[in-house]
C-alpha positions in Angstrom: 10.6 -64.9 3.6 13.7 -65.0 5.9 11.6 -66.0 8.8 10.0 -68.8 6.7 13.4 -70.1 5.7 14.6 -69.9 9.3 11.5 -71.9 10.4 12.2 -74.6 7.7 15.8 -74.8 8.9 14.7 -75.2 12.5 12.2 -77.9 11.5 14.9 -79.8 9.6 17.2 -79.6 12.5 14.5 -80.9 14.9 13.8 -83.8 12.5 17.5 -84.6 12.4 17.8 -84.6 16.2 14.6 -86.6 16.7 15.0 -88.7 13.6 12.8 -91.7 13.1 13.8 -94.9 11.4 13.1 -95.4 7.7 10.8 -98.4 8.2 11.3 -99.7 4.7 15.1 -99.6 5.1 14.9 -101.3 8.5 12.6 -104.0 7.3 14.8 -104.5 4.2 17.8 -105.2 6.5 15.8 -107.6 8.7 14.6 -109.5 5.6 18.2 -109.8 4.3 19.4 -111.1 7.7 16.5 -113.3 8.6 14.3 -114.1 5.5 12.5 -116.9 7.3 11.8 -115.0 10.6 11.4 -111.4 9.4 7.6 -111.4 9.8 8.1 -111.9 13.6 9.7 -108.5 14.0 8.1 -105.1 14.1 9.9 -101.8 13.8 8.8 -98.7 15.7 10.3 -95.2 16.2 11.9 -93.7 19.3 13.3 -90.3 20.0 17.0 -89.7 20.6 18.1 -88.9 24.1 20.7 -86.1 24.6 21.7 -86.3 20.9 22.6 -90.0 21.3 21.2 -93.0 19.6 18.9 -95.3 21.6 17.0 -98.5 21.1 14.4 -100.7 22.9 13.4 -104.3 22.5 10.2 -105.8 23.7 8.0 -108.8 23.2 4.3 -108.3 22.3 1.7 -110.6 20.8 4.2 -113.2 19.6 6.3 -110.5 17.9 9.6 -108.9 18.7 9.3 -105.1 18.8 12.5 -103.3 17.7 12.4 -99.6 18.5 15.1 -97.0 17.6 15.6 -93.4 16.6 17.0 -94.4 13.2 17.8 -97.5 11.2 21.2 -98.0 12.8 19.6 -98.1 16.3 17.0 -100.6 15.0 19.6 -102.8 13.4 21.6 -102.6 16.7 18.5 -103.7 18.6 18.2 -106.6 16.2 21.8 -107.6 16.7 21.5 -107.3 20.5 18.5 -109.6 20.4 20.3 -112.1 18.1 23.4 -112.2 20.3 21.9 -112.0 23.8 18.7 -114.1 23.3 19.3 -116.3 20.2 23.0 -116.9 20.7 23.8 -116.0 17.1 26.6 -114.0 15.4 27.3 -112.2 12.2 31.0 -111.6 11.2 33.0 -111.4 8.0 34.6 -114.7 8.8 31.8 -117.0 9.9 28.1 -116.4 10.6 25.8 -118.3 12.9 22.1 -117.5 12.3 20.7 -120.9 13.4 17.9 -119.4 15.4 15.6 -121.4 17.7 12.5 -122.6 16.0 10.4 -120.4 18.4 11.9 -117.0 18.9 12.8 -116.3 22.5 10.4 -114.0 24.4 11.7 -111.1 26.5 10.4 -111.1 30.0 10.8 -107.3 30.2 11.7 -104.4 27.9 15.3 -103.8 27.2 16.6 -100.3 26.6 20.1 -99.2 25.7 21.5 -95.7 24.9 25.0 -95.2 23.5 27.4 -92.9 25.3 29.0 -92.1 21.9 27.6 -89.7 19.4 29.8 -91.1 16.7 30.8 -94.6 15.8 33.3 -94.2 13.0 34.2 -96.8 10.4 37.0 -97.3 7.8 40.5 -96.2 7.0 41.5 -94.8 3.6 43.6 -98.0 3.2 40.6 -100.3 3.7 39.2 -99.2 0.4 42.1 -100.9 -1.3 43.5 -103.6 0.9 40.0 -105.1 1.2 37.5 -103.3 -0.9 39.2 -102.6 -4.3 36.9 -104.9 -6.3 33.7 -104.8 -4.3 30.4 -104.6 -6.2 27.0 -103.5 -4.8 26.2 -107.0 -3.5 29.3 -107.0 -1.3 28.8 -103.4 -0.2 25.2 -104.1 0.7 26.4 -106.9 3.1 29.0 -104.5 4.6 26.5 -101.8 5.2 24.2 -104.3 6.9 27.2 -105.4 9.1 27.9 -101.8 9.9 24.4 -101.1 11.0 24.1 -104.2 13.1 27.3 -103.2 14.9 26.1 -99.6 15.5 28.3 -97.8 13.0 26.8 -94.4 12.1 29.7 -92.4 10.7 31.3 -94.3 7.7 34.1 -92.9 5.6 32.6 -92.8 2.1 35.2 -92.2 -0.7 34.2 -94.7 -3.4 33.9 -92.8 -6.7 36.0 -89.8 -5.6 38.0 -90.1 -8.8 34.9 -89.3 -10.8 34.4 -86.1 -8.9 38.0 -85.1 -9.6 37.6 -86.0 -13.3 34.5 -83.8 -13.4 36.2 -80.8 -11.8 39.4 -80.9 -13.9 37.4 -81.4 -17.1 35.4 -78.3 -16.2 38.7 -76.5 -15.7 39.7 -77.3 -19.2 42.1 -80.3 -18.6 42.2 -82.8 -21.4 42.0 -86.6 -20.9 45.6 -86.8 -22.1 46.7 -84.3 -19.3 44.9 -86.4 -16.7 46.1 -89.8 -18.0 49.2 -89.7 -15.7 47.2 -88.4 -12.7 44.6 -91.1 -12.0 46.1 -94.3 -10.7 44.9 -97.9 -11.0 41.9 -99.1 -8.9 44.1 -100.9 -6.3 45.9 -97.7 -5.4 43.2 -95.1 -4.9 43.8 -94.8 -1.1 47.3 -93.4 -1.7 46.2 -91.3 -4.7 43.4 -89.7 -2.6 45.9 -89.0 0.1 48.3 -87.3 -2.3 51.1 -90.0 -2.0 51.2 -91.1 -5.7 49.9 -90.3 -9.2 49.3 -92.6 -12.1 50.7 -95.9 -10.7 48.7 -98.9 -11.9 46.8 -96.9 -14.5 45.8 -95.5 -16.9 42.3 -95.6 -15.3 39.5 -96.3 -17.7 36.6 -93.8 -17.8 34.3 -96.9 -17.6 35.6 -97.5 -14.1 34.9 -93.9 -13.0 31.4 -94.0 -14.4 30.5 -97.3 -12.8 31.9 -96.3 -9.4 30.0 -93.0 -9.5 26.9 -95.1 -9.6 28.2 -97.5 -6.9 28.9 -94.5 -4.6 25.4 -93.3 -5.1 24.0 -96.7 -4.1 26.3 -96.8 -1.1 25.3 -93.4 0.1 21.6 -93.9 -0.5 21.6 -97.0 1.7 23.8 -95.5 4.4 21.6 -92.5 4.7 18.4 -94.5 4.7 19.7 -96.3 7.7 20.5 -93.1 9.5 24.2 -93.0 9.0 26.1 -89.8 8.4 28.8 -90.5 5.7 32.1 -88.7 5.7 33.0 -87.5 2.2 36.3 -86.2 1.0 37.5 -82.6 0.6 40.3 -80.9 -1.3 43.8 -80.9 0.4 45.9 -79.5 -2.4 46.8 -82.6 -4.5 46.8 -81.6 -8.2 47.9 -83.2 -11.5 51.4 -82.7 -12.8 49.9 -80.9 -15.8 48.7 -78.2 -13.4 52.1 -76.4 -13.6 51.8 -76.0 -17.4 48.2 -74.9 -17.4 48.7 -72.5 -14.4 52.4 -71.5 -14.6 51.9 -68.9 -11.9 50.5 -71.3 -9.4 52.3 -71.9 -6.2 53.1 -75.6 -6.3 55.3 -77.8 -4.1 56.7 -81.1 -5.3 56.6 -83.7 -2.6 57.6 -87.4 -2.5 56.3 -90.2 -0.4 59.7 -91.9 -0.4 58.4 -95.3 -1.3 59.6 -95.6 -4.8 57.1 -93.4 -6.5 57.5 -90.2 -8.5 56.8 -86.7 -7.0 53.3 -85.5 -6.6 52.3 -81.9 -6.6 50.5 -80.0 -3.8 48.9 -76.6 -4.4 49.9 -74.2 -1.6 46.9 -73.1 0.4 48.0 -69.5 0.1 47.4 -69.6 -3.6 44.0 -68.2 -4.5 43.4 -71.2 -6.7 43.3 -73.4 -3.6 40.0 -72.0 -2.3 38.6 -71.9 -5.9 39.4 -75.6 -6.5 38.3 -76.6 -3.0 34.9 -75.0 -3.6 34.6 -76.5 -7.1 35.3 -79.9 -5.7 32.7 -79.8 -2.9 30.1 -78.3 -5.2 30.6 -81.0 -7.8 30.6 -83.7 -5.2 27.4 -82.3 -3.7 25.7 -82.4 -7.1 26.8 -86.0 -7.6 26.5 -87.4 -4.1 24.8 -85.0 -1.8 26.4 -84.0 1.5 26.1 -84.6 5.2 28.5 -81.8 5.9 31.3 -84.1 7.2 34.5 -83.9 5.1 37.7 -85.9 5.4 40.9 -84.0 4.7 44.5 -85.0 5.6 47.0 -82.4 4.7 50.3 -84.3 5.3 49.7 -88.0 5.3 53.2 -89.4 5.7 54.6 -86.2 4.1 56.2 -83.5 6.2 55.0 -79.9 5.9 57.6 -77.5 4.5 57.8 -75.6 7.8 57.4 -76.5 11.5 56.6 -72.8 12.3 53.4 -72.9 14.4 52.1 -69.7 12.7 52.6 -71.3 9.3 50.7 -74.4 10.3 47.9 -72.4 11.9 47.4 -70.3 8.8 47.5 -73.5 6.7 44.7 -75.3 8.6 42.6 -72.1 8.7 42.8 -71.8 4.9 41.9 -75.5 4.4 38.9 -75.1 6.6 37.9 -71.8 5.0 38.0 -73.6 1.6 35.4 -76.0 2.9 33.3 -73.3 4.6 33.1 -71.3 1.4 31.4 -74.2 -0.3 29.4 -75.4 2.7 28.8 -73.1 5.7 27.9 -76.2 7.8 31.1 -78.0 6.9 32.9 -80.0 9.6 36.5 -81.1 9.0 37.2 -84.8 10.0 40.9 -85.3 10.3 42.9 -88.5 10.8 45.3 -88.1 13.6 47.7 -90.6 12.0 50.3 -87.9 11.2 50.7 -87.2 14.9 51.5 -90.9 15.5 53.6 -91.7 12.4 55.8 -88.5 12.5 56.0 -87.5 16.1 59.4 -86.1 15.6 57.9 -83.3 13.6 54.5 -83.0 15.3 55.3 -81.8 18.8 52.9 -80.0 21.0 53.3 -76.5 19.5 52.8 -77.8 16.0 49.8 -79.9 16.8 48.2 -77.2 18.9 48.7 -74.6 16.1 47.2 -76.9 13.4 44.1 -77.7 15.5 43.3 -74.4 17.2 43.0 -72.4 14.0 39.7 -74.2 13.3 36.6 -73.6 15.4 36.1 -76.4 18.0 32.7 -77.3 16.6 34.0 -77.5 13.0 36.6 -80.2 13.4 36.6 -83.8 14.6 39.8 -85.7 15.3 40.3 -89.4 14.8 42.8 -90.9 17.2 43.5 -93.5 14.5 45.4 -96.1 16.5 44.4 -95.4 20.1 44.8 -99.0 21.1 48.5 -98.9 20.1 49.4 -95.4 21.2 46.7 -93.0 22.4 47.7 -89.6 20.9 45.0 -87.9 22.9 47.0 -88.4 26.1 49.9 -86.2 24.8 47.8 -83.6 23.0 45.5 -82.4 25.9 42.7 -84.4 24.3 43.3 -82.7 21.0 43.1 -79.2 22.5 39.4 -79.1 23.0 38.3 -80.7 19.7 35.7 -83.5 19.6 37.6 -86.7 19.0 37.0 -90.4 18.4 38.9 -93.4 20.0 39.7 -95.8 17.2 41.2 -99.2 16.9 43.5 -99.8 13.9 44.7 -103.4 14.6 45.6 -104.6 11.1 48.2 -103.2 8.7 48.2 -104.1 5.0 45.7 -106.9 5.2 48.4 -109.3 6.5 47.0 -112.6 7.6 47.8 -113.4 11.3 46.2 -114.0 14.7 46.7 -110.7 16.5 45.1 -108.1 18.6 45.2 -106.3 21.9 42.3 -108.1 23.5 42.7 -106.7 27.1 43.5 -103.3 25.9 40.5 -103.1 23.6 38.2 -104.5 26.3 39.2 -101.7 28.6 40.5 -98.8 26.5 37.4 -96.9 25.3 35.6 -97.1 28.6 38.7 -96.0 30.5 39.1 -93.0 28.2 35.3 -92.2 28.4 35.5 -92.1 32.2 38.8 -90.2 32.3 38.3 -86.5 33.2 41.3 -85.7 31.1 39.8 -87.1 27.9 38.1 -83.8 27.0 35.4 -84.0 24.3 35.7 -87.7 23.6 32.6 -88.2 21.3 32.9 -91.6 19.7 34.6 -94.9 19.0 35.6 -96.4 15.7 37.3 -99.0 13.6 40.1 -97.8 11.4 41.9 -101.0 10.3 43.9 -100.9 7.1 42.0 -104.1 6.1 39.1 -106.2 7.2 38.0 -109.8 7.0 40.4 -111.1 9.6 40.5 -111.5 13.4 36.7 -111.2 13.8 36.9 -111.6 17.6 38.7 -108.3 18.0 36.1 -106.3 16.0 33.2 -108.0 17.8 34.9 -107.1 21.0 35.5 -103.5 20.0 31.9 -102.8 19.0 30.7 -104.2 22.3 31.5 -100.7 23.6 28.8 -99.1 21.5 26.1 -99.5 24.1 28.0 -99.5 27.4 30.1 -97.2 29.5 32.0 -99.8 31.5 35.0 -102.0 30.4 34.2 -105.3 28.9 34.6 -108.2 31.3 36.6 -110.5 29.1 36.0 -113.7 31.1 32.2 -113.4 30.7 32.4 -112.0 27.2 34.5 -114.9 25.9 31.9 -117.3 27.2 29.2 -115.5 25.3 31.4 -115.3 22.2 32.0 -119.0 22.2 28.3 -119.8 22.6 27.2 -117.4 19.9 29.9 -118.4 17.4 30.0 -122.2 17.9 26.4 -122.8 19.0 27.5 -124.6 22.2 28.5 -123.6 25.7 31.9 -125.3 25.7 34.3 -124.9 28.6 37.1 -126.3 26.6 36.7 -123.8 23.8 36.5 -121.0 26.4 39.8 -122.3 27.7 41.2 -122.3 24.2 40.2 -118.6 23.9 41.9 -117.8 27.2 45.0 -119.3 25.7 44.6 -117.2 22.6 44.0 -114.2 24.8 47.3 -114.8 26.6 49.3 -115.5 23.4 48.3 -114.2 19.9 45.9 -111.6 21.3 48.0 -110.3 24.2 49.0 -107.2 22.3 52.5 -107.1 23.7 56.0 -106.3 22.3 55.0 -105.7 18.6 52.9 -103.0 16.9 51.0 -105.4 14.5 50.7 -109.1 13.9 53.8 -111.1 13.1 54.2 -112.6 9.7 55.6 -116.0 8.6 59.0 -116.2 6.9 57.4 -118.1 4.1 55.9 -114.8 2.7 59.3 -113.0 2.8 61.6 -112.6 -0.2 64.0 -115.6 0.3 66.8 -114.9 2.8 69.0 -116.5 5.4 67.6 -114.0 7.9 64.7 -114.8 10.1 62.9 -111.6 9.1 62.8 -109.2 6.1 61.9 -105.5 5.7 58.1 -106.1 5.7 57.9 -109.7 6.7 58.5 -109.2 10.4 58.5 -112.6 12.1 58.9 -111.6 15.8 56.0 -113.1 17.8 54.5 -111.6 20.9 54.5 -115.0 22.6 56.6 -118.2 22.7 55.1 -120.2 19.8 54.9 -123.4 21.9 52.3 -121.6 24.1 49.8 -121.4 21.3 49.7 -125.2 20.9 47.2 -125.9 23.7 44.6 -123.8 21.9 45.2 -125.8 18.7 44.8 -129.0 20.7 41.5 -127.9 22.2 40.1 -126.8 18.8 41.2 -130.1 17.2 39.5 -132.0 20.1 36.3 -129.9 19.5 36.4 -130.7 15.8 36.6 -134.4 16.6 33.6 -134.0 18.9 31.4 -132.7 16.0 31.4 -128.9 16.5 31.0 -127.6 12.9 29.6 -124.1 12.6 30.9 -121.7 10.0 32.7 -119.6 12.6 34.3 -122.7 14.1 35.6 -123.9 10.7 37.1 -120.5 10.1 38.8 -120.4 13.5 40.1 -123.9 13.2 41.7 -123.2 9.9 43.1 -119.9 11.1 44.6 -121.3 14.2 46.1 -124.3 12.3 47.4 -121.8 9.7 49.1 -119.8 12.4 50.8 -122.8 14.0 52.2 -123.9 10.6 53.2 -120.3 9.8 55.1 -120.1 13.1 56.7 -123.5 12.5 58.4 -122.2 9.3 61.0 -120.5 11.5 62.4 -123.6 13.2 62.4 -125.3 9.8 64.3 -122.4 8.3 66.9 -122.7 11.1 67.3 -126.4 10.1 68.1 -125.8 6.4 70.2 -122.7 7.3 72.3 -124.8 9.7 72.6 -127.6 7.2 73.8 -125.2 4.5 76.3 -123.6 6.9 77.6 -127.1 7.7 77.8 -127.8 4.0 75.6 -130.9 4.5 74.0 -131.2 1.1 71.9 -134.2 2.1 70.4 -132.5 5.2 69.9 -129.3 3.3 67.9 -131.1 0.6 65.8 -132.8 3.3 65.0 -129.7 5.3 64.4 -127.4 2.3 62.0 -130.1 1.0 60.2 -130.0 4.3 60.0 -126.2 4.1 58.4 -126.3 0.7 56.1 -129.2 1.7 54.9 -127.1 4.7 53.9 -124.4 2.2 52.0 -126.9 0.1 50.2 -128.2 3.1 49.3 -124.7 4.2 48.0 -124.0 0.7 45.8 -127.1 0.7 44.4 -126.2 4.2 43.6 -122.6 3.2 41.9 -123.8 0.0 39.1 -125.1 2.2 38.0 -121.5 3.1 37.1 -118.7 0.6 38.4 -116.3 3.2 41.9 -117.5 2.5 42.0 -117.8 -1.3 43.7 -115.7 -4.0 41.2 -116.8 -6.7 38.2 -114.6 -5.5 40.5 -111.6 -5.2 41.7 -111.9 -8.8 38.3 -113.0 -10.3 36.5 -110.0 -8.7 39.1 -107.7 -10.1 38.6 -109.1 -13.6 34.8 -108.8 -13.3 35.2 -105.1 -13.0 36.6 -104.9 -16.6 34.4 -104.2 -19.6 37.1 -105.2 -22.1 40.0 -107.7 -22.2 42.5 -104.8 -21.8 40.7 -103.6 -18.7 40.5 -107.1 -17.2 44.3 -107.5 -17.7 44.9 -104.1 -16.1 42.8 -104.9 -13.1 44.3 -108.3 -12.6 47.8 -106.7 -12.7 46.6 -104.3 -10.0 45.3 -107.1 -7.9 48.4 -109.2 -8.2 50.7 -106.3 -7.6 49.2 -104.9 -4.4 49.5 -108.1 -2.5 53.1 -108.9 -3.7 55.4 -106.1 -4.9 53.1 -103.2 -4.2 55.0 -101.2 -6.9 57.4 -102.1 -9.6 60.3 -104.6 -9.5 62.4 -102.2 -7.3 59.5 -101.4 -4.9 60.7 -100.9 -1.3 57.2 -101.9 -0.2 57.3 -105.5 -1.5 55.5 -107.8 0.9 53.9 -104.9 2.9 50.5 -106.3 2.0 51.5 -110.0 1.9 48.8 -112.6 2.3 48.8 -116.2 3.5 46.3 -117.2 0.8 45.8 -120.5 -1.1 47.1 -119.9 -4.6 49.5 -117.2 -3.6 51.5 -119.6 -1.4 51.9 -122.3 -4.0 52.2 -120.1 -7.1 54.3 -117.2 -5.7 55.9 -117.8 -2.3 56.7 -121.5 -2.8 58.1 -121.0 -6.4 60.2 -118.1 -5.1 61.7 -120.2 -2.3 62.2 -123.2 -4.6 64.5 -121.0 -6.8 66.4 -119.9 -3.8 67.0 -123.5 -2.6 68.0 -124.5 -6.1 70.6 -121.8 -6.2 71.9 -122.8 -2.7 72.0 -126.5 -3.6 74.0 -125.7 -6.7 76.5 -123.7 -4.6 76.9 -126.7 -2.3 77.6 -128.9 -5.3 80.1 -126.5 -6.8 81.6 -125.6 -3.4 81.2 -121.9 -4.1 79.6 -119.1 -2.2 76.1 -118.2 -3.4 75.8 -114.9 -5.2 72.9 -113.5 -3.1 72.9 -110.1 -4.8 72.6 -111.7 -8.3 69.8 -113.9 -7.0 68.0 -110.8 -5.6 68.1 -109.1 -9.0 66.9 -112.3 -10.7 64.0 -112.8 -8.3 62.9 -109.2 -8.6 62.4 -109.7 -12.3 60.7 -113.1 -11.7 58.3 -111.4 -9.3 57.5 -108.6 -11.8 56.8 -111.2 -14.5 54.4 -112.9 -12.1 52.6 -109.7 -11.4 52.1 -109.3 -15.2 50.8 -112.8 -15.8 47.2 -113.6 -16.4 46.0 -116.9 -14.8 42.8 -118.1 -13.2 42.8 -119.5 -9.7 40.1 -121.5 -8.1 37.2 -119.3 -6.7 35.4 -122.0 -4.8 36.8 -123.8 -1.7 38.0 -127.4 -2.1 37.7 -130.1 0.6 36.6 -130.1 4.2 38.1 -127.6 6.6 37.6 -130.1 9.5 39.2 -133.1 7.6 42.1 -131.1 6.3 42.9 -129.6 9.7 42.8 -133.0 11.4 45.1 -134.4 8.7 47.5 -131.5 9.2 47.4 -132.0 13.0 48.3 -135.6 12.8 51.1 -134.9 10.4 52.7 -132.0 12.2 51.8 -132.0 15.8 54.7 -134.2 17.1 57.4 -132.4 15.1 56.1 -129.0 16.1 56.0 -130.0 19.8 59.6 -131.3 19.5 60.7 -128.0 17.8 59.7 -125.9 20.9 60.9 -128.2 23.6 
């Protein structure tokens, strides 16, 4: 019997290594992408090479043959054909699938093999800053995008709260005891990472049940396409009620220091730690299955109680052992963010101790922001562990033009070919939010099927052709300007914000609204000019309209600073007339930005709130979810939240209804102080505006969910109105 079981295991392993695509899943993706042309494609299998995905494309009998070892490889073959031969593109912010009437024929077979075993996707934060309110239709589109771009290792934590509910109910906890544990739907990322409890709740059971089903749909599709999802594991975070139910348990109160109450972490030395860890993985496997990859981050932005290497070594060994007891094939996937965010604590001895306690083949490290600071270079490539080079790029879902274009074009390949990079095994995208800066994500995933750095000069020509449907030298020139300015990746960690989104102040920046640019703002104007010229010449693809609006938005967002300097100067000079004029212009700028952004669904508050309310099954649930949606992108917490504006968004609806109204109250207060010839009471204003903000968070109000007007017309209108004044401001 043992020999038979061993034989079955060997056969299963062989099938995994030489996996063939699920033809039905592959054809389903093709039909969703190209319903009119799907019949012209044929899917065939292909064996993996050296454990790496591979695809082939070939023309035969008026059909395009897509071969791959799994659905991801087949989808990547399709996308390679679409981008290289049909000059098409699929992004979150603009899609061009206007294929030639007769599909191009390949003169010879194309074959590509990836140098990366893993292509990782998602950050815990993405599940809230972008995905809080997604239904299956939106998830289906995202999984298709993932497959087209070669992703095979997605983080899959939707529905995790249902697993925890199941475990704690089995352990005898009542719903009342758990009510203060589960947070609202917009805050799961930080609940899952042990940073907060309860905020934005109480979480309805209907949410947990519906998202259990959604997670099952997500995982089914990902696995059909050959992806290996990463599911969560237990890291010690327990309900506050735990200390009453288990008074002898070894608990540690910890605090995230961002205005939230303590959370409780069960010490890994406590016997209950292994027991609960096993219960969690067993329950999760019953609900969702397993691919043996488990995400666990022990100290996300929380310091361990000791920096003693022996303590840290024992701690990680016990965490892994808890996984192994439930699943002997368990592999721990760890975000390396703590080594970046708290490098004062995590020095070489501490990192080495934490990592080396786990067998090398049982842990994968994510260098979470390698394009900003490659941690692998100061950790001896994570001391022998397999690791993945990731690009983070966006924090909080802030809206800005930003990226490290040259660094991303070269970084992964340079690491891959560096003898010091150890067991570099993959690349990935770990942004805190998606649906912005599509050029950077297209560029990053270009590495999936090549070992050399991307030649940006040639790649930008192809990007322009695929996105705009024309080979335009002027738009290539515009992108070279963008490359040298917004996308130069210099001086700042993440994209600059506009002062309009900051809590009103005389300063040119606030705590989270950091307005320092990585380029002189006047140097962006030539790119704007070239896009406006292209718009006048009739270029009008979906991607072009998005980019035109985004570049115009960025120019206006930057211009808010010189306008601020004008009204600030007028106030200092006690010139009431000039102050009234410049503050009026400042508010008008916001109105014009709002109207421009209203032409694109990508930049609208309405869909965010409407999708939140659609998740509710009762009026009370709808109100709760709307409050979550409003809070995350404004205050983040309560009226005293130190994180206010961390996730600010330059969105139509939010600008007019929140930022503009807030600034108008500030100007009214300053104008009154000029009339009364008194000093403005800024502290009193701050207390007033905090309460006003909190009232706004708790309002219920519908915003438009469909775009209004033409992006081209509105951008041209804004250009004619503002271009002379903006040019003069930077001369």
